[in-house]
C-alpha positions as semicolon CSV with decimal commas, in nm:
position;residue;x (nm);y (nm);z (nm)
1;X;2,234;-1,920;-1,762
2;X;2,264;-1,605;-1,959
3;X;1,883;-1,554;-1,951
4;X;1,857;-1,599;-1,582
5;X;2,128;-1,370;-1,524
6;X;1,934;-1,107;-1,734
7;X;1,617;-1,175;-1,573
8;X;1,776;-1,173;-1,234
9;X;1,925;-0,831;-1,272
10;X;1,580;-0,687;-1,387
11;X;1,439;-0,821;-1,081
12;X;1,697;-0,677;-0,889
13;X;1,662;-0,336;-1,003
14;X;1,281;-0,356;-0,957
15;X;1,350;-0,444;-0,600
16;X;1,574;-0,157;-0,553
17;X;1,289;0,059;-0,712
18;X;1,021;-0,092;-0,464
19;X;1,252;-0,020;-0,168
20;X;1,279;0,359;-0,307
21;X;0,889;0,362;-0,279
22;X;0,942;0,394;0,094
23;X;1,103;0,732;0,070
24;X;0,811;0,828;-0,141
25;X;0,555;0,726;0,126
26;X;0,761;0,896;0,402
27;X;0,766;1,233;0,200
28;X;0,401;1,207;0,106
29;X;0,302;1,145;0,459
30;X;0,515;1,426;0,613
31;X;0,456;1,684;0,362
32;X;0,047;1,634;0,419
33;X;0,065;1,656;0,786
34;X;0,185;1,899;1,033
35;X;0,569;2,000;1,096
36;X;0,516;1,897;1,480
37;X;0,479;1,527;1,386
38;X;0,745;1,482;1,114
39;X;0,983;1,272;1,343
40;X;0,716;1,061;1,451
41;X;0,600;0,973;1,086
42;X;0,964;0,919;0,974
43;X;1,017;0,694;1,279
44;X;0,714;0,487;1,194
45;X;0,820;0,449;0,824
46;X;1,168;0,326;0,909
47;X;1,060;0,083;1,163
48;X;0,792;-0,058;0,924
49;X;1,088;-0,141;0,632
50;X;1,319;-0,283;0,889
51;X;1,120;-0,517;1,112
52;X;0,894;-0,612;0,821
53;X;1,226;-0,732;0,619
54;X;1,362;-0,936;0,945
55;X;0,978;-1,058;1,005
56;X;0,923;-1,158;0,613
57;X;1,287;-1,362;0,651
58;X;1,201;-1,538;0,987
59;X;0,822;-1,601;0,915
60;X;0,655;-1,427;0,637
61;X;0,810;-1,550;0,333
62;X;0,747;-1,932;0,425
63;X;0,392;-1,838;0,544
64;X;0,320;-1,677;0,214
65;X;0,485;-1,946;-0,005
66;X;0,438;-2,255;0,191
67;X;0,396;-2,494;-0,113
68;X;0,022;-2,596;-0,067
69;X;0,003;-2,984;-0,074
70;X;-0,207;-3,175;-0,310
71;X;-0,576;-3,169;-0,168
72;X;-0,489;-2,897;0,081
73;X;-0,774;-2,639;0,143
74;X;-0,526;-2,363;0,041
75;X;-0,621;-2,168;0,338
76;X;-0,323;-2,211;0,548
77;X;0,035;-2,351;0,522
78;X;0,388;-2,274;0,671
79;X;0,698;-2,410;0,510
80;X;0,921;-2,347;0,856
81;X;1,121;-2,083;0,991
82;X;1,395;-1,875;0,832
83;X;1,539;-1,894;0,479
84;X;1,610;-2,227;0,297
85;X;1,977;-2,247;0,216
86;X;1,943;-2,564;-0,003
87;X;1,672;-2,366;-0,228
88;X;1,869;-2,066;-0,227
89;X;2,180;-2,265;-0,373
90;X;1,968;-2,430;-0,657
91;X;2,019;-2,213;-0,955
92;X;1,714;-2,435;-1,105
93;X;1,488;-2,257;-0,835
94;X;1,331;-2,038;-1,089
95;X;1,392;-1,971;-1,461
96;X;1,316;-1,606;-1,389
97;X;1,535;-1,520;-1,098
98;X;1,732;-1,681;-0,778
99;X;1,560;-1,770;-0,444
100;X;1,747;-1,480;-0,286
101;X;1,608;-1,217;-0,525
102;X;1,273;-1,382;-0,525
103;X;1,268;-1,333;-0,115
104;X;1,396;-0,964;-0,152
105;X;1,163;-0,850;-0,405
106;X;0,856;-1,023;-0,215
107;X;0,985;-0,872;0,113
108;X;0,955;-0,519;-0,039
109;X;0,599;-0,560;-0,083
110;X;0,543;-0,682;0,275
111;X;0,619;-0,350;0,440
112;X;0,387;-0,155;0,209
113;X;0,070;-0,288;0,371
114;X;0,175;-0,135;0,702
115;X;0,294;0,209;0,556
116;X;-0,038;0,250;0,426
117;X;-0,178;0,259;0,759
118;X;0,073;0,464;0,881
119;X;-0,054;0,770;0,695
120;X;-0,400;0,712;0,765
121;X;-0,353;0,714;1,156
122;X;-0,087;0,997;1,140
123;X;-0,072;1,292;1,403
124;X;-0,263;1,084;1,705
125;X;-0,166;0,728;1,734
126;X;0,070;0,623;1,995
127;X;0,410;0,479;1,879
128;X;0,411;0,170;2,069
129;X;0,074;0,021;1,955
130;X;0,148;0,096;1,622
131;X;0,469;-0,058;1,640
132;X;0,293;-0,396;1,779
133;X;0,015;-0,385;1,515
134;X;0,287;-0,370;1,233
135;X;0,473;-0,676;1,384
136;X;0,148;-0,880;1,378
137;X;0,001;-0,749;1,064
138;X;0,322;-0,765;0,867
139;X;0,453;-1,084;1,023
140;X;0,136;-1,306;1,010
141;X;-0,162;-1,122;0,840
142;X;-0,024;-1,008;0,537
143;X;0,174;-1,338;0,426
144;X;-0,120;-1,553;0,509
145;X;-0,356;-1,369;0,317
146;X;-0,105;-1,342;0,042
147;X;-0,055;-1,711;0,024
148;X;-0,434;-1,738;-0,083
149;X;-0,352;-1,597;-0,421
150;X;0,047;-1,545;-0,482
151;X;0,122;-1,873;-0,287
152;X;-0,097;-2,103;-0,477
153;X;-0,399;-2,093;-0,212
154;X;-0,772;-2,126;-0,238
155;X;-0,834;-1,817;-0,440
156;X;-0,572;-1,935;-0,688
157;X;-0,734;-2,307;-0,700
158;X;-1,065;-2,172;-0,838
159;X;-1,213;-2,294;-1,170
160;X;-1,177;-1,937;-1,275
161;X;-0,868;-1,783;-1,058
162;X;-0,885;-1,473;-0,881
163;X;-0,635;-1,244;-1,063
164;X;-0,421;-0,958;-0,895
165;X;-0,108;-0,923;-1,091
166;X;0,082;-0,698;-0,850
167;X;-0,130;-0,633;-0,554
168;X;-0,438;-0,395;-0,610
169;X;-0,593;-0,605;-0,335
170;X;-0,321;-0,815;-0,193
171;X;-0,109;-0,507;-0,119
172;X;-0,305;-0,186;-0,129
173;X;-0,644;-0,309;-0,001
174;X;-0,485;-0,527;0,278
175;X;-0,333;-0,189;0,397
176;X;-0,662;0,012;0,317
177;X;-0,905;-0,215;0,519
178;X;-0,669;-0,179;0,815
179;X;-0,641;0,153;0,775
180;X;-1,010;0,215;0,764
181;X;-1,056;0,014;1,079
182;X;-0,784;0,183;1,271
183;X;-0,922;0,510;1,187
184;X;-1,279;0,426;1,304
185;X;-1,126;0,324;1,629
186;X;-0,874;0,635;1,680
187;X;-1,135;0,912;1,618
188;X;-1,064;1,206;1,400
189;X;-0,780;1,479;1,496
190;X;-0,842;1,744;1,721
191;X;-1,001;2,043;1,503
192;X;-1,072;1,808;1,198
193;X;-1,447;1,818;1,254
194;X;-1,656;2,148;1,397
195;X;-2,015;2,132;1,436
196;X;-1,990;1,803;1,217
197;X;-1,845;1,996;0,903
198;X;-1,460;1,889;0,818
199;X;-1,214;2,143;0,855
200;X;-0,886;2,165;0,647
201;X;-0,570;2,083;0,834
202;X;-0,305;2,211;0,605
203;X;0,021;1,978;0,578
204;X;0,323;2,156;0,595
205;X;0,509;2,073;0,305
206;X;0,311;2,025;-0,015
207;X;0,672;2,029;-0,200
208;X;0,755;1,723;-0,014
209;X;0,434;1,563;-0,086
210;X;0,471;1,644;-0,464
211;X;0,814;1,493;-0,454
212;X;0,673;1,186;-0,241
213;X;0,420;1,096;-0,541
214;X;0,699;1,117;-0,794
215;X;0,905;0,886;-0,617
216;X;0,603;0,671;-0,578
217;X;0,536;0,683;-0,959
218;X;0,895;0,579;-1,031
219;X;0,885;0,304;-0,764
220;X;0,599;0,149;-0,946
221;X;0,804;0,064;-1,250
222;X;0,938;-0,175;-1,016
223;X;0,616;-0,262;-0,850
224;X;0,439;-0,358;-1,176
225;X;0,742;-0,388;-1,378
226;X;0,904;-0,663;-1,145
227;X;0,580;-0,830;-1,104
228;X;0,619;-0,969;-1,463
229;X;0,900;-1,183;-1,280
230;X;1,113;-1,167;-1,570
231;X;1,265;-0,930;-1,842
232;X;1,029;-1,024;-2,087
233;X;1,076;-0,741;-2,330
234;X;0,692;-0,747;-2,455
235;X;0,523;-0,793;-2,132
236;X;0,735;-0,574;-1,941
237;X;0,720;-0,290;-2,176
238;X;0,338;-0,338;-2,205
239;X;0,326;-0,329;-1,809
240;X;0,507;-0,002;-1,793
241;X;0,296;0,174;-2,048
242;X;-0,018;0,078;-1,902
243;X;0,103;0,173;-1,556
244;X;0,205;0,518;-1,667
245;X;-0,110;0,580;-1,876
246;X;-0,309;0,504;-1,566
247;X;-0,149;0,713;-1,353
248;X;-0,153;1,015;-1,598
249;X;-0,539;0,973;-1,642
250;X;-0,598;0,926;-1,281
251;X;-0,438;1,278;-1,205
252;X;-0,576;1,464;-1,487
253;X;-0,930;1,346;-1,404
254;X;-0,908;1,399;-1,031
255;X;-0,776;1,747;-1,080
256;X;-1,060;1,802;-1,347
257;X;-1,362;1,657;-1,134
258;X;-1,218;1,824;-0,831
259;X;-1,220;2,173;-1,017
260;X;-1,591;2,118;-1,145
261;X;-1,721;2,010;-0,784
262;X;-1,501;2,236;-0,566
263;X;-1,424;2,521;-0,825
264;X;-1,045;2,511;-0,727
265;X;-0,742;2,376;-0,878
266;X;-0,653;2,131;-0,584
267;X;-0,295;2,016;-0,611
268;X;-0,322;1,752;-0,334
269;X;-0,636;1,604;-0,518
270;X;-0,405;1,605;-0,848
271;X;-0,140;1,401;-0,657
272;X;-0,392;1,149;-0,501
273;X;-0,556;1,094;-0,844
274;X;-0,217;0,978;-0,980
275;X;-0,161;0,744;-0,712
276;X;-0,552;0,605;-0,740
277;X;-0,469;0,570;-1,126
278;X;-0,133;0,368;-1,011
279;X;-0,335;0,144;-0,751
280;X;-0,630;0,085;-0,998
281;X;-0,377;-0,046;-1,265
282;X;-0,193;-0,266;-1,059
283;X;-0,431;-0,567;-1,056
284;X;-0,416;-0,596;-1,436
285;X;-0,145;-0,408;-1,566
286;X;-0,021;-0,694;-1,772
287;X;-0,375;-0,786;-1,905
288;X;-0,487;-0,416;-2,047
289;X;-0,400;-0,220;-2,353
290;X;-0,338;0,127;-2,352
291;X;-0,697;0,239;-2,394
292;X;-0,816;0,015;-2,110
293;X;-0,535;0,149;-1,876
294;X;-0,648;0,526;-1,947
295;X;-1,013;0,438;-1,864
296;X;-0,921;0,250;-1,553
297;X;-0,679;0,535;-1,449
298;X;-0,950;0,777;-1,545
299;X;-1,219;0,621;-1,343
300;X;-0,993;0,572;-1,034
301;X;-0,930;0,948;-1,058
302;X;-1,300;1,050;-1,036
303;X;-1,359;0,788;-0,756
304;X;-1,090;0,973;-0,549
305;X;-1,273;1,292;-0,563
306;X;-1,593;1,128;-0,442
307;X;-1,442;0,865;-0,202
308;X;-1,255;1,200;-0,016
309;X;-1,591;1,376;0,003
310;X;-1,771;1,039;0,165
311;X;-1,492;0,965;0,401
312;X;-1,537;1,330;0,521
313;X;-1,924;1,304;0,555
314;X;-1,877;0,983;0,755
315;X;-1,668;1,201;0,997
316;X;-1,349;0,973;0,930
317;X;-1,026;1,153;0,934
318;X;-0,756;1,023;0,691
319;X;-0,477;1,311;0,684
320;X;-0,307;1,174;0,351
321;X;-0,623;1,001;0,197
322;X;-0,507;0,652;0,240
323;X;-0,816;0,493;0,243
324;X;-0,951;0,646;-0,076
325;X;-0,633;0,577;-0,262
326;X;-0,538;0,228;-0,160
327;X;-0,890;0,070;-0,056
328;X;-1,150;0,233;-0,271
329;X;-0,927;0,225;-0,598
330;X;-0,767;-0,103;-0,485
331;X;-1,120;-0,267;-0,516
332;X;-1,193;-0,082;-0,803
333;X;-0,881;-0,221;-0,962
334;X;-0,947;-0,571;-0,906
335;X;-1,300;-0,560;-0,990
336;X;-1,157;-0,386;-1,335
337;X;-0,996;-0,715;-1,423
338;X;-1,325;-0,863;-1,484
339;X;-1,445;-0,558;-1,698
340;X;-1,132;-0,462;-1,910
341;X;-0,868;-0,628;-2,073
342;X;-0,784;-0,980;-2,167
343;X;-0,942;-1,152;-1,890
344;X;-1,286;-0,955;-1,907
345;X;-1,577;-1,200;-1,866
346;X;-1,878;-1,242;-1,624
347;X;-1,698;-1,551;-1,454
348;X;-1,377;-1,351;-1,396
349;X;-1,569;-1,056;-1,243
350;X;-1,726;-1,297;-0,995
351;X;-1,398;-1,446;-0,918
352;X;-1,259;-1,093;-0,868
353;X;-1,558;-1,001;-0,622
354;X;-1,501;-1,328;-0,418
355;X;-1,135;-1,235;-0,383
356;X;-1,230;-0,862;-0,269
357;X;-1,473;-0,999;-0,004
358;X;-1,232;-1,270;0,112
359;X;-0,951;-1,009;0,172
360;X;-1,228;-0,786;0,342
361;X;-1,313;-1,051;0,594
362;X;-0,925;-1,136;0,689
363;X;-0,837;-0,774;0,718
364;X;-1,135;-0,649;0,872
365;X;-1,148;-0,879;1,149
366;X;-0,775;-0,914;1,229
367;X;-0,721;-0,531;1,221
368;X;-1,022;-0,489;1,445
369;X;-0,906;-0,724;1,698
370;X;-0,562;-0,595;1,713
371;X;-0,654;-0,230;1,765
372;X;-0,950;-0,323;1,972
373;X;-0,774;-0,495;2,218
374;X;-0,489;-0,242;2,230
375;X;-0,734;0,028;2,287
376;X;-0,888;-0,155;2,567
377;X;-0,577;-0,213;2,751
378;X;-0,285;-0,018;2,661
379;X;-0,464;0,252;2,466
380;X;-0,372;0,351;2,092
381;X;-0,432;0,734;2,104
382;X;-0,225;1,022;2,245
383;X;-0,347;1,254;2,514
384;X;-0,489;1,571;2,397
385;X;-0,190;1,777;2,550
386;X;0,060;1,536;2,334
387;X;-0,136;1,608;2,025
388;X;-0,179;1,971;2,035
389;X;0,210;2,009;2,144
390;X;0,304;1,758;1,872
391;X;0,428;1,415;1,866
392;X;0,775;1,463;1,819
393;X;0,847;1,631;2,146
394;X;0,647;1,408;2,350
395;X;0,719;1,055;2,182
396;X;1,070;1,109;2,058
397;X;1,222;1,436;2,234
398;X;1,332;1,559;1,912
399;X;1,263;1,844;1,632
400;X;1,261;1,760;1,262
401;X;1,368;2,140;1,187
402;X;1,572;2,281;1,453
403;X;1,679;2,642;1,451
404;X;2,007;2,680;1,322
405;X;2,026;3,056;1,368
406;X;2,359;3,176;1,534
407;X;2,369;3,269;1,891
408;X;2,373;3,644;1,912
409;X;2,619;3,633;2,179
């Protein structure tokens, strides 16, 4: 009982840290976008976490952890609607934590996938269609895809199981693929490309964006640390060390490569390099030593710089760099499990590649169908007038920064 209490307390602390990451996402997104769209972005982020938890309670948790029967294909299962009071009352449910803690910790992950999409489509997506997408993607697609590995599905049944410790693919790439499809169907913001060349559209608060990245880094202590699923001192400590070293290496290398390539010290590239390092290490944080973690983070940092350039050349407009950070570095981190650390080997690399491709298929097909149908019916992009004047005024009738000056009279 004492061990269960210790483990459960640690898991609840990690749950709180992952919840706090949503503040980090919100700060990062509003900081890297324009003032006139701040309310819109904050509304989307609050909607994602609230509806995400409700959907995960009603459907997602039992879709993601269905308890696949012996002989099952491991592709689809559903344990029923709502939470299981009988399982919740059983303290022998898990040696590491209770049923309630399990649900809440996993529920915090569920909303993250849609939050990744929110940043990529910022400043031109209609709020209604985005909310519909969130309901379908968080309520059905994310938990179904998650069941393939974390729920004991077919990727976990392989002779050499696919490995994703905390979600480089299951969380970050799942959001990243949807972000890529959404950006392709939405098109770039007005003024982003001139004569085929990308134009900078500066965010309105780099200090807020910086605070957001630091909050996300802090939240990753829970994201990766909690994925140990216990308070095991050796494994938890190692995981936090590899997480931090990868983040640091990612930031430093992204800043250096950006300086060599563009001849300026770009803070936003530095920040995204940190996030790229965090995403990259997430698949194998418990399997790496310090040197491996630094190498994985460093390569992720370099990848960020070149990925952002490629995305610009493809005329894709991603205001916060979500595709480069979460999709490209998510893929890199997942494949890195077969290259570095305790699981390194050809069989593991192939298994990692199969996992990456499997998630690419379900995410690309599902997100394309959702956005394409809405584009042809209700439309997914605001009008030119709404985009130029700001989504806050037209979608919400509010101003994030009202003028507080005293009336002269």
